[in-house]
N, C-alpha and C positions, 0 to 999 in steps of 0.2 A: 231533203230539201229541194221547191216549185224551184225550174231552170225552160226562162220567157226565151224564146231560141222568134230569128223575123220572120217567121210563118206558124200559125195560132198554131197547126194543128201539129206543126212540130213543139211542143212546147213541151221536156219531162220533166218528171221527182224522181229523186232518190237517195241513197241516204251519204254522204260525201264520206261519212268512217269512212264505207265498204270501199271509194275510189285507195286501185295500186296508185294507176298515172293517169293525163289524156295525154293524148298525138295528136298533135293537129297534123290536120291533109289539107292544105287547104282553103274554103267555107266550111270544110266539115273538123268534129275530131275526134278523136276513138279512145272513147272510157275502154280502160283494162279492168275491173268493176271484181271484190272478193266476195263471196255472199255462200253463207254455212259449208268453206274449204274449196267456195272449188269455184274458179275465173269465166269472169264471162267479156265476151269486146263485143258494145256496139258500137255503132254510127251515128254522130249525132249532126248533126244541120245547124250548129254555132259556131264561132269563129272562137280558138282559145279563148284572143282573148277577151273578146262578152262573154267568155264561161268567168274563167279567170273573176271577170270582176264582180260576173254573180254570189261567189264565192266569199269576198272578200272577209268575211264574218268567220273566218275556218283558219284560223293559227294555221292549223300543220299541214293546213299546203299551201305550197312552194314555186313556186314554175323557176327550175330553175335554170333555162332553157328558150332559144328562144321557138321549141317544137316540142315542151314537153311542159308542165305541170304533176308533180310531185305532191304522196301523200309522207307525210317526215314516219309519221306510227310506223311504217311497209316495209322500211329501210334494211337489211339485213344485214350489207356490206358496205365500207366506202371505201370504193380501189381509185388512186392514180395520183397525180402529181398537179405542183402547178400551174399547167399544163390545161390543168381540166381533170376529175374525178369525173368515176363512174361507178351508181348507184346501180346494184342490186336487189332485188326489191323477196322477201315472200310471195313465192307462187307465182313470180314472174323468167317470165322465160330470159321476156326482153332488158337487156341491159338498159338505165336512163342515163343518160349524160347531162353533168353540170355544166355551161360557158366559161371560162375564164375569169368575163364579166359579171357572174351572179358568185363568182366563190365566198370571198368575206362574209355576204348577207346569208347565204347559206349557211356558212359553218356555224354563225351566231345560232340562225334559229335554228337551226338539227343541237346546237348543246344546251341553246336553253333548251324543247324542248326532251331531250336524252334530260335532261337536272327535271326539269320540269317533272319526267314521269317514276323518274331512281328518290324522286322527294315524295 
C-alpha cells in the first residue's frame, strides 16, 4: 500500500498486515513492523491522523489511543479494566494502551475480528 506524505520524497509503501502498531510523535509516526519474524522500527514524516485516514480500508487497524494505531491481528493479550486496557502484541516489547473512550469500540472490533478468524 502506498502512503502519501506532505513531502513527496517522504512517500512510502508498506504492507499493512506487517504493521504491529504506529505511535505518534508530533508530526512523525514510529512504525513498528513485523517482517519475516523480525521486528523493525521506522520513523516516517506523517501525522498519525493522516496515516490513519489513508488506512481506512484496513478493518484490522484500529486507533486505540490518541497516540497509537494498532493491528488487531497481532494482539497476544489484553489486560486492564474500565479505566483502560493495555495490549501486549506478538513480538513487540512495548505495551500499547487503549484509552477509556475507545474501550467499547475496541471490544466490538476485537470480538468481530476474533470471530472472523475463528469462523
